[in-house]
All heavy atoms as an XYZ file, in Angstrom:
817
protein
N       0.792     -1.155     -0.005
C       0.037      0.052      0.036
C       0.863      1.262      0.026
O       0.502      2.250     -0.573
C      -0.975     -0.043      1.235
C      -1.982      0.935      1.195
S      -3.148      0.598     -0.108
C      -4.403      1.691      0.239
N       2.028      1.231      0.532
C       2.945      2.307      0.631
C       3.378      2.740     -0.785
O       3.690      4.003     -0.974
C       4.106      2.048      1.506
C       3.830      1.947      2.943
C       4.987      1.615      3.784
O       5.858      0.881      3.272
O       5.110      2.043      4.962
N       3.353      1.833     -1.750
C       3.748      2.079     -3.070
C       2.887      3.153     -3.735
O       3.214      3.788     -4.757
C       3.785      0.883     -3.921
C       4.825     -0.095     -3.582
N       6.186      0.104     -3.726
C       4.767     -1.291     -2.986
C       6.892     -0.860     -3.318
N       6.028     -1.798     -2.831
N       1.692      3.406     -3.159
C       0.720      4.322     -3.779
C       0.732      5.686     -3.141
O      -0.114      6.530     -3.522
C      -0.691      3.694     -3.721
C      -0.851      2.507     -4.565
C      -0.803      1.238     -3.977
C      -1.007      2.580     -5.952
C      -0.868      0.120     -4.775
C      -1.175      1.450     -6.642
C      -1.080      0.234     -6.143
N       1.616      5.961     -2.194
C       1.662      7.249     -1.480
C       1.856      8.401     -2.432
O       1.061      9.369     -2.439
C       2.759      7.256     -0.317
C       2.868      8.558      0.275
C       2.297      6.275      0.774
N       2.890      8.397     -3.203
C       3.286      9.569     -4.146
C       2.103      9.677     -5.174
O       1.707     10.777     -5.453
C       4.613      9.299     -4.688
C       5.202     10.495     -5.332
C       6.548     10.432     -5.906
C       4.649     11.774     -5.372
C       7.111     11.500     -6.476
C       5.206     12.849     -5.961
C       6.501     12.734     -6.562
O       7.089     13.846     -7.129
N       1.689      8.582     -5.753
C       0.647      8.652     -6.730
C      -0.593      9.131     -6.144
O      -1.377      9.928     -6.693
C       0.440      7.221     -7.353
C      -0.708      7.113     -8.468
C      -0.195      8.020     -9.625
C      -0.847      5.665     -8.851
N      -0.943      8.762     -4.842
C      -2.169      9.219     -4.302
C      -2.170     10.755     -4.083
O      -3.164     11.439     -4.224
N      -0.949     11.313     -3.724
C      -0.851     12.724     -3.585
C      -1.141     13.446     -4.854
O      -1.732     14.497     -4.901
C       0.524     13.075     -2.971
C       0.744     12.668     -1.562
C       2.212     12.872     -1.125
C      -0.156     13.406     -0.603
N      -0.530     12.900     -5.939
C      -0.728     13.425     -7.300
C      -2.192     13.334     -7.717
O      -2.775     14.323     -8.193
C       0.156     12.739     -8.329
C       1.591     12.873     -7.989
C      -0.181     13.193     -9.689
C       2.164     14.236     -7.938
N      -2.856     12.271     -7.454
C      -4.310     12.142     -7.759
C      -5.148     13.196     -7.031
O      -5.962     13.846     -7.558
C      -4.766     10.711     -7.524
C      -6.261     10.596     -7.619
C      -4.120      9.780     -8.574
N      -4.862     13.206     -5.670
C      -5.707     14.206     -4.932
C      -5.364     15.635     -5.290
O      -6.276     16.510     -5.118
C      -5.414     13.974     -3.477
C      -6.144     12.782     -2.849
C      -5.426     11.701     -2.343
C      -7.550     12.674     -2.873
C      -6.111     10.621     -1.875
C      -8.208     11.617     -2.401
C      -7.504     10.496     -1.951
N      -4.244     15.917     -5.856
C      -3.907     17.215     -6.283
C      -4.655     17.427     -7.660
O      -5.069     18.567     -7.950
C      -2.423     17.438     -6.384
O      -1.820     17.221     -5.221
C      -2.085     18.889     -6.907
N      -4.579     16.445     -8.578
C      -4.979     16.665     -9.890
C      -6.517     16.464    -10.126
O      -7.060     17.114    -11.113
N      -7.188     15.760     -9.338
C      -8.658     15.533     -9.540
C      -9.440     16.860     -9.574
O     -10.268     17.083    -10.440
C      -9.166     14.557     -8.551
C     -10.723     14.553     -8.494
C      -8.718     13.115     -8.856
N      -9.203     17.777     -8.624
C      -9.982     19.005     -8.732
C      -9.702     19.738    -10.057
O     -10.687     20.400    -10.597
C      -9.466     19.877     -7.532
C      -8.928     18.938     -6.567
C      -8.407     17.729     -7.431
N      -8.503     19.700    -10.591
C      -8.227     20.405    -11.837
C      -9.062     19.706    -12.919
O      -9.741     20.351    -13.755
C      -6.801     20.330    -12.219
C      -6.453     20.867    -13.579
C      -6.483     22.188    -13.813
C      -6.337     19.992    -14.649
C      -6.156     22.688    -15.089
C      -6.164     20.482    -15.968
C      -6.096     21.859    -16.173
N      -8.984     18.391    -13.057
C      -9.745     17.614    -14.045
C     -11.282     17.852    -13.929
O     -11.936     17.969    -14.879
C      -9.424     16.144    -13.958
C      -8.067     15.701    -14.327
C      -7.798     14.336    -14.037
C      -7.721     16.031    -15.777
N     -11.768     18.020    -12.647
C     -13.187     18.184    -12.412
C     -13.576     19.599    -12.829
O     -14.662     19.741    -13.438
C     -13.372     17.923    -10.941
C     -14.809     18.178    -10.509
C     -15.944     17.585    -11.118
C     -15.252     18.832     -9.330
N     -17.039     17.967    -10.426
C     -16.677     18.747     -9.355
C     -14.592     19.661     -8.464
C     -17.481     19.416     -8.417
C     -15.376     20.269     -7.417
C     -16.796     20.113     -7.431
N     -12.813     20.585    -12.611
C     -13.222     22.012    -12.876
C     -12.677     22.557    -14.151
O     -13.155     23.690    -14.535
C     -12.785     22.866    -11.676
C     -13.453     22.594    -10.290
C     -14.909     22.703    -10.392
C     -15.317     24.097    -10.335
N     -16.783     24.205    -10.419
N     -11.818     21.888    -14.835
C     -11.226     22.594    -15.999
C     -12.288     22.858    -17.149
O     -12.054     23.698    -18.016
C     -10.013     21.817    -16.570
C     -10.359     20.514    -17.270
S      -8.858     19.783    -17.868
C      -9.544     18.551    -18.973
N     -13.364     22.093    -17.160
C     -14.309     22.294    -18.187
C     -15.562     23.057    -17.701
O     -16.557     23.165    -18.399
C     -14.758     20.977    -18.783
C     -13.700     20.242    -19.550
O     -13.008     20.954    -20.444
N     -13.446     18.996    -19.434
N     -15.505     23.536    -16.538
C     -16.603     24.311    -15.921
C     -16.770     25.656    -16.784
O     -15.899     26.488    -16.727
C     -16.252     24.609    -14.418
C     -17.461     25.300    -13.719
O     -18.361     25.849    -14.450
O     -17.528     25.259    -12.494
N     -17.844     25.748    -17.453
C     -18.043     26.952    -18.277
C     -18.126     28.219    -17.431
O     -17.982     29.331    -17.981
C     -19.302     26.722    -19.050
C     -19.999     25.603    -18.317
C     -18.962     24.813    -17.589
N     -18.355     28.185    -16.138
C     -18.423     29.382    -15.363
C     -17.005     29.913    -15.060
O     -16.948     31.106    -14.700
C     -19.093     29.001    -14.006
N     -15.987     29.081    -15.246
C     -14.676     29.540    -14.971
C     -13.904     29.855    -16.332
O     -14.169     29.191    -17.309
C     -13.868     28.528    -14.231
C     -14.379     28.097    -12.766
C     -13.607     26.974    -12.196
C     -14.343     29.326    -11.922
N     -12.994     30.818    -16.325
C     -12.416     31.166    -17.585
C     -11.439     30.110    -18.133
O     -11.081     30.128    -19.285
C     -11.700     32.483    -17.219
C     -11.517     32.437    -15.751
C     -12.628     31.691    -15.216
N     -10.933     29.230    -17.302
C      -9.953     28.244    -17.726
C     -10.458     27.401    -18.896
O      -9.615     27.041    -19.814
C      -9.523     27.321    -16.578
C      -8.439     26.358    -16.829
C      -7.148     27.166    -17.305
C      -8.102     25.516    -15.673
N     -11.709     27.038    -19.003
C     -12.165     26.163    -20.011
C     -11.910     26.747    -21.399
O     -11.830     26.025    -22.426
C     -13.593     25.783    -19.794
C     -14.617     26.719    -20.378
N     -14.900     27.866    -19.666
C     -15.334     26.713    -21.434
C     -15.861     28.559    -20.374
N     -16.096     27.830    -21.447
N     -11.762     28.038    -21.567
C     -11.504     28.729    -22.797
C     -10.057     28.719    -23.107
O      -9.681     29.112    -24.292
C     -12.096     30.114    -22.866
C     -13.610     30.175    -22.694
C     -14.076     31.509    -22.656
C     -15.563     31.658    -22.413
N     -16.017     32.975    -22.185
N      -9.186     28.497    -22.153
C      -7.754     28.758    -22.294
C      -6.925     27.438    -21.931
O      -5.874     27.590    -21.444
C      -7.330     29.942    -21.445
C      -7.903     31.180    -21.901
C      -7.203     32.355    -21.243
N      -7.430     32.448    -19.791
C      -8.250     33.391    -19.205
N      -8.805     34.266    -19.963
N      -8.336     33.440    -17.961
N      -7.461     26.298    -22.315
C      -6.749     25.103    -21.961
C      -5.437     24.989    -22.666
O      -4.480     24.528    -22.163
C      -7.622     23.906    -22.349
C      -8.797     23.650    -21.454
C      -9.507     22.437    -21.857
C     -11.015     22.587    -21.578
N     -11.883     21.769    -22.238
N      -5.433     25.463    -23.895
C      -4.152     25.402    -24.641
C      -3.038     26.167    -24.030
O      -1.852     25.789    -23.881
N      -3.357     27.446    -23.533
C      -2.478     28.285    -22.874
C      -1.990     27.602    -21.541
O      -0.824     27.707    -21.154
C      -3.002     29.620    -22.572
C      -3.239     30.438    -23.778
C      -3.765     31.735    -23.428
N      -3.991     32.517    -24.644
C      -4.477     33.768    -24.672
N      -4.790     34.441    -23.578
N      -4.651     34.409    -25.816
N      -2.945     26.966    -20.818
C      -2.608     26.371    -19.549
C      -1.612     25.166    -19.817
O      -0.632     25.009    -19.079
C      -3.833     25.754    -18.918
N      -1.815     24.429    -20.875
C      -0.902     23.315    -21.196
C       0.497     23.853    -21.649
O       1.584     23.334    -21.275
C      -1.443     22.453    -22.309
C      -2.669     21.642    -21.879
C      -3.317     20.967    -23.107
C      -2.325     20.677    -20.823
N       0.510     24.966    -22.337
C       1.782     25.565    -22.747
C       2.545     26.106    -21.501
O       3.763     25.927    -21.378
C       1.559     26.738    -23.755
N       1.855     26.731    -20.580
C       2.449     27.202    -19.324
C       3.008     26.026    -18.579
O       4.132     26.062    -18.024
C       1.500     28.032    -18.541
N       2.229     24.959    -18.503
C       2.720     23.782    -17.707
C       3.957     23.191    -18.399
O       4.938     22.851    -17.690
C       1.594     22.751    -17.727
C       1.989     21.371    -17.176
S       2.837     20.226    -18.192
C       1.660     19.988    -19.589
N       3.984     23.207    -19.664
C       5.189     22.652    -20.407
C       6.453     23.582    -20.139
O       7.536     23.077    -19.958
C       4.945     22.541    -21.938
N       6.200     24.941    -20.164
C       7.333     25.858    -19.827
C       7.904     25.552    -18.461
O       9.099     25.813    -18.266
C       6.867     27.290    -19.967
C       6.636     27.694    -21.463
C       5.984     29.084    -21.479
C       7.960     27.722    -22.163
N       7.104     25.234    -17.539
C       7.548     24.974    -16.192
C       8.041     23.603    -16.080
O       9.212     23.402    -15.484
C       6.330     25.167    -15.108
C       6.724     24.639    -13.771
C       5.866     26.567    -15.091
N       7.410     22.583    -16.648
C       7.802     21.203    -16.441
C       9.137     20.862    -17.113
O       9.948     20.143    -16.562
C       6.714     20.324    -16.973
N       9.304     21.281    -18.385
C      10.482     20.905    -19.142
C      11.882     21.210    -18.405
O      12.637     20.319    -18.236
C      10.435     21.504    -20.505
C      11.522     20.973    -21.513
C      11.375     19.468    -21.628
C      11.404     21.676    -22.835
N      12.062     22.481    -17.981
C      13.349     22.687    -17.256
C      13.547     21.910    -16.033
O      14.649     21.479    -15.722
C      13.428     24.192    -17.037
C      12.213     24.751    -17.630
C      11.322     23.679    -18.136
N      12.456     21.762    -15.244
C      12.557     21.080    -14.010
C      12.732     19.554    -14.223
O      13.422     18.878    -13.452
C      11.231     21.308    -13.061
C      11.508     22.641    -12.378
C      10.695     23.708    -12.766
C      12.395     22.815    -11.358
C      10.733     24.948    -12.069
C      12.418     24.048    -10.710
C      11.646     25.050    -11.068
N      12.051     19.039    -15.218
C      12.307     17.546    -15.595
C      13.782     17.373    -15.987
O      14.368     16.391    -15.560
C      11.359     17.121    -16.597
C       9.976     16.802    -16.192
C       9.005     16.619    -17.332
C       9.894     15.584    -15.346
N      14.320     18.191    -16.810
C      15.687     18.037    -17.223
C      16.601     18.155    -15.993
O      17.504     17.333    -15.718
C      16.166     19.142    -18.218
C      15.333     18.910    -19.567
C      17.647     19.210    -18.476
C      15.351     20.057    -20.604
N      16.366     19.168    -15.148
C      17.202     19.325    -13.900
C      16.985     18.094    -13.032
O      18.010     17.543    -12.523
C      16.664     20.483    -13.191
C      17.383     20.840    -11.897
C      18.733     21.090    -11.706
C      16.793     20.803    -10.628
N      18.964     21.340    -10.458
C      17.757     21.130     -9.678
C      15.479     20.542    -10.101
C      17.539     21.217     -8.298
C      15.320     20.664     -8.817
C      16.342     21.052     -7.911
N      15.830     17.582    -12.882
C      15.574     16.366    -12.021
C      16.264     15.182    -12.608
O      16.909     14.390    -11.819
C      14.089     16.113    -12.028
C      13.516     15.652    -10.681
O      14.344     15.701     -9.716
O      12.382     15.330    -10.575
N      16.234     14.950    -13.854
C      16.978     13.781    -14.436
C      18.513     13.920    -14.222
O      19.194     12.934    -13.865
C      16.759     13.736    -16.048
C      17.675     12.789    -16.762
C      15.234     13.355    -16.268
N      18.982     15.179    -14.406
C      20.456     15.315    -14.267
C      20.894     15.114    -12.778
O      21.905     14.440    -12.551
C      20.859     16.727    -14.707
C      20.726     16.924    -16.222
C      21.001     18.478    -16.572
C      21.656     16.016    -17.011
N      20.238     15.706    -11.821
C      20.668     15.612    -10.517
C      20.398     14.227     -9.932
O      21.179     13.736     -9.059
C      20.051     16.743     -9.575
C      20.498     18.022     -9.980
C      18.611     16.613     -9.433
N      19.434     13.510    -10.433
C      19.198     12.137     -9.985
C      20.265     11.252    -10.593
O      20.787     10.358     -9.866
C      17.829     11.672    -10.486
O      16.786     12.551     -9.926
C      17.504     10.289    -10.012
N      20.602     11.420    -11.811
C      21.652     10.633    -12.450
C      22.988     10.881    -11.745
O      23.823     10.001    -11.629
C      21.781     10.929    -13.950
N      23.232     12.099    -11.281
C      24.446     12.500    -10.678
C      24.490     11.975     -9.146
O      25.552     12.016     -8.532
C      24.686     13.931    -10.609
N      23.379     11.381     -8.709
C      23.381     10.816     -7.351
C      23.108     11.854     -6.265
O      23.248     11.519     -5.079
N      22.643     13.045     -6.572
C      22.353     14.028     -5.543
C      21.169     13.623     -4.714
O      20.992     14.080     -3.595
C      22.220     15.429     -6.114
C      23.481     15.934     -6.791
N      24.618     16.321     -5.968
C      23.880     16.146     -8.006
C      25.535     16.722     -6.814
N      25.146     16.645     -8.068
N      20.186     12.996     -5.343
C      19.098     12.482     -4.604
C      18.456     11.294     -5.375
O      18.829     11.054     -6.460
C      18.006     13.471     -4.255
C      17.230     14.054     -5.365
C      16.369     13.329     -6.234
C      17.095     15.404     -5.749
N      15.698     14.209     -7.116
C      16.262     15.503     -6.835
C      17.674     16.587     -5.326
C      15.875     16.673     -7.517
C      17.380     17.764     -5.950
C      16.488     17.793     -7.019
N      17.626     10.635     -4.664
C      16.914      9.460     -5.276
C      15.474      9.433     -4.838
O      15.052     10.220     -4.011
C      17.665      8.169     -4.927
O      17.575      8.031     -3.504
N      14.783      8.464     -5.352
C      13.349      8.332     -4.964
C      13.198      6.940     -4.348
O      13.687      5.947     -4.888
C      12.436      8.451     -6.230
C      12.599      9.804     -6.873
C      13.520      9.988     -7.855
C      11.815     10.818     -6.420
C      13.715     11.230     -8.519
C      12.024     12.108     -7.059
C      12.907     12.296     -8.057
N      12.472      6.935     -3.265
C      12.321      5.668     -2.471
C      11.369      4.782     -3.253
O      10.238      5.086     -3.505
C      11.658      6.043     -1.132
O      11.395      4.802     -0.485
N      11.903      3.556     -3.528
C      10.977      2.534     -4.158
C       9.900      2.150     -3.254
O       8.842      1.647     -3.651
C      11.869      1.413     -4.424
C      13.151      1.623     -3.700
C      13.163      3.105     -3.336
N       9.993      2.457     -1.966
C       8.938      2.131     -0.973
C       7.658      2.918     -1.215
O       6.598      2.442     -0.944
C       9.532      2.417      0.463
C       8.556      2.157      1.524
C       9.208      2.461      2.886
N       8.241      2.253      3.935
C       8.528      2.399      5.202
N       9.700      2.814      5.543
N       7.639      2.218      6.137
N       7.816      4.170     -1.731
C       6.642      5.033     -1.929
C       6.315      5.286     -3.337
O       5.486      6.171     -3.670
C       6.888      6.349     -1.273
C       7.047      6.165      0.241
C       8.341      6.408      0.855
C       6.101      5.804      1.045
C       8.548      6.243      2.231
C       6.260      5.613      2.392
C       7.530      5.829      2.969
O       7.745      5.686      4.361
N       6.849      4.584     -4.241
C       6.600      4.773     -5.697
C       6.227      3.417     -6.332
O       6.540      2.358     -5.730
C       7.744      5.382     -6.469
O       8.907      4.492     -6.324
C       8.081      6.730     -5.997
N       5.670      3.432     -7.474
C       5.208      2.175     -8.155
C       6.313      1.393     -8.807
O       6.115      0.247     -9.054
C       4.121      2.543     -9.177
C       2.845      3.129     -8.710
C       1.948      3.533     -9.897
C       2.159      2.177     -7.739
N       7.420      2.094     -9.075
C       8.614      1.396     -9.737
C       8.596      1.577    -11.210
O       9.460      1.094    -11.871
N       7.578      2.215    -11.808
C       7.520      2.517    -13.183
C       8.353      3.852    -13.406
O       8.204      4.796    -12.689
C       6.124      2.650    -13.700
C       5.170      1.535    -13.495
C       3.715      1.939    -13.739
C       5.595      0.300    -14.271
N       9.169      3.804    -14.458
C       9.960      4.980    -14.707
C       9.702      5.526    -16.114
O       9.456      4.828    -17.053
C      11.407      4.695    -14.456
O      11.882      3.713    -15.354
C      11.701      4.276    -12.992
N       9.950      6.846    -16.242
C      10.035      7.485    -17.533
C      11.308      8.416    -17.473
O      11.437      9.121    -16.429
C       8.833      8.360    -17.769
C       7.592      7.541    -17.792
C       8.983      9.220    -19.052
C       6.230      8.363    -17.998
N      12.173      8.349    -18.319
C      13.383      9.109    -18.385
C      14.185      8.956    -17.152
O      14.751      9.863    -16.536
C      13.262     10.499    -18.853
C      12.263     11.328    -18.016
C      12.985     10.616    -20.352
C      12.218     12.777    -18.342
N      14.188      7.745    -16.520
C      14.830      7.399    -15.318
C      14.283      8.069    -14.057
O      14.932      8.235    -13.022
C      16.293      7.551    -15.366
C      16.934      6.555    -16.448
O      16.494      5.408    -16.519
N      17.989      7.000    -17.098
N      13.113      8.596    -14.192
C      12.357      9.186    -12.977
C      11.120      8.320    -12.739
O      10.492      7.784    -13.666
C      11.983     10.586    -13.335
C      13.084     11.595    -13.524
C      12.444     12.965    -13.901
C      13.882     11.740    -12.259
N      10.694      8.218    -11.566
C       9.398      7.539    -11.230
C       8.343      8.263    -11.961
O       8.285      9.445    -12.044
C       9.247      7.692     -9.680
C      10.606      8.023     -9.147
C      11.281      8.696    -10.306
N       7.361      7.517    -12.406
C       6.288      8.079    -13.142
C       5.548      9.119    -12.323
O       5.067     10.172    -12.846
C       5.287      6.981    -13.714
C       4.320      7.612    -14.678
C       4.568      6.282    -12.496
C       3.557      6.600    -15.462
N       5.472      8.929    -10.995
C       4.860      9.935    -10.144
C       5.595     11.261    -10.196
O       4.942     12.295    -10.076
C       4.878      9.474     -8.672
C       3.997      8.089     -8.487
C       4.893      6.893     -8.631
O       6.068      6.903     -9.259
O       4.471      5.870     -8.131
N       6.947     11.216    -10.300
C       7.667     12.505    -10.387
C       7.366     13.238    -11.699
O       7.209     14.434    -11.692
C       9.141     12.217    -10.262
C      10.022     13.389    -10.299
C       9.965     14.219     -8.934
O       9.220     13.888     -8.060
O      10.722     15.252     -8.864
N       7.186     12.490    -12.729
C       6.900     13.147    -14.010
C       5.493     13.688    -13.913
O       5.218     14.918    -14.372
C       7.036     12.113    -15.213
C       6.576     12.709    -16.572
C       8.550     11.670    -15.254
N       4.602     12.953    -13.429
C       3.132     13.448    -13.268
C       3.146     14.721    -12.357
O       2.330     15.539    -12.561
C       2.345     12.405    -12.732
C       1.986     11.240    -13.687
C       1.248     10.160    -12.966
C       1.119     11.768    -14.800
N       4.033     14.710    -11.397
C       4.062     15.919    -10.495
C       4.256     17.133    -11.247
O       3.643     18.184    -10.917
C       5.237     15.699     -9.416
C       5.459     16.909     -8.636
C       4.751     17.073     -7.428
C       6.338     17.875     -8.977
C       4.996     18.229     -6.593
C       6.665     18.998     -8.181
C       5.964     19.186     -7.036
N       5.197     17.091    -12.217
C       5.532     18.316    -13.016
C       4.387     18.649    -14.043
O       4.507     19.729    -14.658
C       6.927     18.158    -13.616
C       7.950     18.308    -12.720
C       8.801     17.234    -12.440
C       8.239     19.413    -12.016
C       9.799     17.276    -11.518
C       9.281     19.491    -11.036
C      10.046     18.483    -10.825
N       3.450     17.783    -14.204
C       2.289     18.058    -15.060
C       1.168     18.558    -14.161
O       0.531     19.621    -14.447
C       1.871     16.885    -15.880
C       0.569     17.085    -16.610
C       3.027     16.438    -16.826
N       0.913     17.768    -13.116
C      -0.308     18.071    -12.308
C      -0.204     19.313    -11.487
O      -1.155     20.176    -11.457
C      -0.625     16.809    -11.408
C      -1.673     17.171    -10.418
C      -1.061     15.679    -12.276
N       0.903     19.562    -10.858
C       1.028     20.659     -9.869
C       0.972     22.021    -10.651
O       0.192     22.912    -10.275
C       2.340     20.532     -9.015
C       2.547     21.855     -8.178
C       2.081     19.405     -8.035
N       1.663     22.210    -11.735
C       1.450     23.502    -12.493
C      -0.002     23.697    -13.002
O      -0.555     24.807    -12.865
C       2.417     23.369    -13.696
C       3.412     22.458    -13.228
C       2.728     21.450    -12.406
N      -0.642     22.662    -13.410
C      -1.980     22.867    -13.936
C      -2.932     23.084    -12.726
O      -3.792     23.933    -12.901
C      -2.503     21.604    -14.625
C      -1.792     21.316    -15.983
C      -2.206     20.019    -16.601
C      -2.113     22.462    -16.972
N      -2.819     22.433    -11.596
C      -3.561     22.762    -10.483
C      -3.347     24.176     -9.967
O      -4.260     24.934     -9.590
C      -3.323     21.826     -9.324
N      -2.095     24.648    -10.069
C      -1.807     26.050     -9.638
C      -2.455     27.046    -10.623
O      -2.946     28.094    -10.142
C      -0.272     26.289     -9.669
O       0.354     25.454     -8.727
N      -2.474     26.747    -11.835
C      -3.129     27.621    -12.862
C      -4.642     27.629    -12.514
O      -5.268     28.750    -12.551
C      -2.857     27.143    -14.325
C      -1.396     27.399    -14.636
C      -3.836     27.821    -15.270
C      -0.952     26.677    -15.894
N      -5.253     26.549    -12.218
C      -6.650     26.464    -11.837
C      -6.960     27.331    -10.688
O      -7.865     28.171    -10.686
C      -7.117     25.081    -11.580
C      -8.540     24.969    -11.159
C      -9.498     25.360    -12.227
C      -8.818     23.492    -10.638
N      -6.077     27.267     -9.567
C      -6.278     28.124     -8.482
C      -6.176     29.600     -8.837
O      -6.982     30.414     -8.402
C      -5.303     27.687     -7.337
C      -5.292     28.708     -6.149
C      -5.579     26.371     -6.788
N      -5.114     29.903     -9.601
C      -4.864     31.322     -9.978
C      -6.030     31.812    -10.779
O      -6.587     32.944    -10.496
C      -3.634     31.380    -10.846
C      -3.270     32.770    -11.319
C      -3.632     33.323    -12.540
C      -2.652     33.822    -10.551
N      -3.087     34.576    -12.552
C      -2.468     34.894    -11.350
C      -1.998     33.794     -9.279
C      -1.869     36.083    -10.976
C      -1.429     34.972     -8.872
C      -1.338     36.099     -9.762
N      -6.546     31.171    -11.786
C      -7.634     31.541    -12.576
C      -8.980     31.629    -11.795
O      -9.743     32.586    -11.980
C      -7.867     30.550    -13.758
C      -6.822     30.572    -14.772
C      -6.977     31.715    -15.737
O      -8.069     32.212    -15.967
O      -5.912     32.208    -16.261
N      -9.210     30.742    -10.806
C     -10.362     30.717    -10.072
C     -10.384     31.924     -9.081
O     -11.367     32.612     -8.916
C     -10.544     29.399     -9.295
O     -10.580     28.302    -10.241
C     -11.836     29.401     -8.479
N      -9.292     32.186     -8.406
C      -9.176     33.295     -7.524
C      -9.368     34.622     -8.265
O     -10.122     35.496     -7.861
C      -7.878     33.255     -6.692
C      -7.692     34.571     -5.966
C      -7.812     32.062     -5.774
N      -8.714     34.732     -9.424
C      -8.852     35.973    -10.188
C     -10.315     36.202    -10.662
O     -10.830     37.209    -10.604
N     -11.038     35.083    -11.019
C     -12.346     35.106    -11.436
C     -13.279     35.543    -10.286
O     -14.134     36.399    -10.414
C     -12.781     33.763    -11.946
C     -14.287     33.641    -12.307
C     -14.824     34.106    -13.459
C     -15.276     32.929    -11.472
N     -16.226     33.810    -13.432
C     -16.496     33.065    -12.184
C     -15.256     32.329    -10.297
C     -17.570     32.516    -11.683
C     -16.381     31.731     -9.878
C     -17.585     31.872    -10.512
N     -12.985     35.023     -9.084
C     -13.766     35.290     -7.920
C     -13.569     36.761     -7.446
O     -14.571     37.500     -7.107
C     -13.409     34.419     -6.699
C     -13.886     32.987     -6.794
C     -13.276     32.142     -5.750
C     -15.438     32.998     -6.810
N     -12.378     37.320     -7.626
C     -11.996     38.681     -7.240
C     -12.742     39.642     -8.157
O     -13.333     40.681     -7.712
C     -10.496     38.973     -7.209
C     -10.199     40.431     -7.161
C      -9.808     38.173     -6.076
N     -12.754     39.353     -9.441
C     -13.524     40.163    -10.385
C     -14.977     40.201    -10.231
O     -15.647     41.123    -10.433
C     -13.197     39.668    -11.799
C     -11.794     40.102    -12.308
C     -11.526     39.601    -13.691
C     -10.061     39.797    -14.116
N      -9.791     39.185    -15.374
N     -15.462     39.019     -9.729
C     -16.914     38.875     -9.489
C     -17.261     39.684     -8.315
O     -18.245     40.284     -8.140
C     -17.261     37.450     -9.349
C     -18.587     37.056    -10.048
C     -18.753     35.574     -9.872
C     -20.165     35.386    -10.429
N     -20.651     34.068    -10.355
């Protein structure tokens, strides 16, 4: 069960984004392409950095808390982190801005 800890955190972070991204009351549903581009701008440099410092042995990921599946020598949960967290942050930013204007 411990293998699902990191994935569980990613799911609980990402589900609200997936649930609300198509809400027509919020402005994000009209700007999904921009949100994905912003996520990519954030994710790419950090993924590169993460791959390099992990390969250099500066840190590692515990197999106890990850599934053991890897992409570019990173746990799949770490790659998903750099997708989900920026998108969730954009959702919060857009929603707060929308509420303030309202």
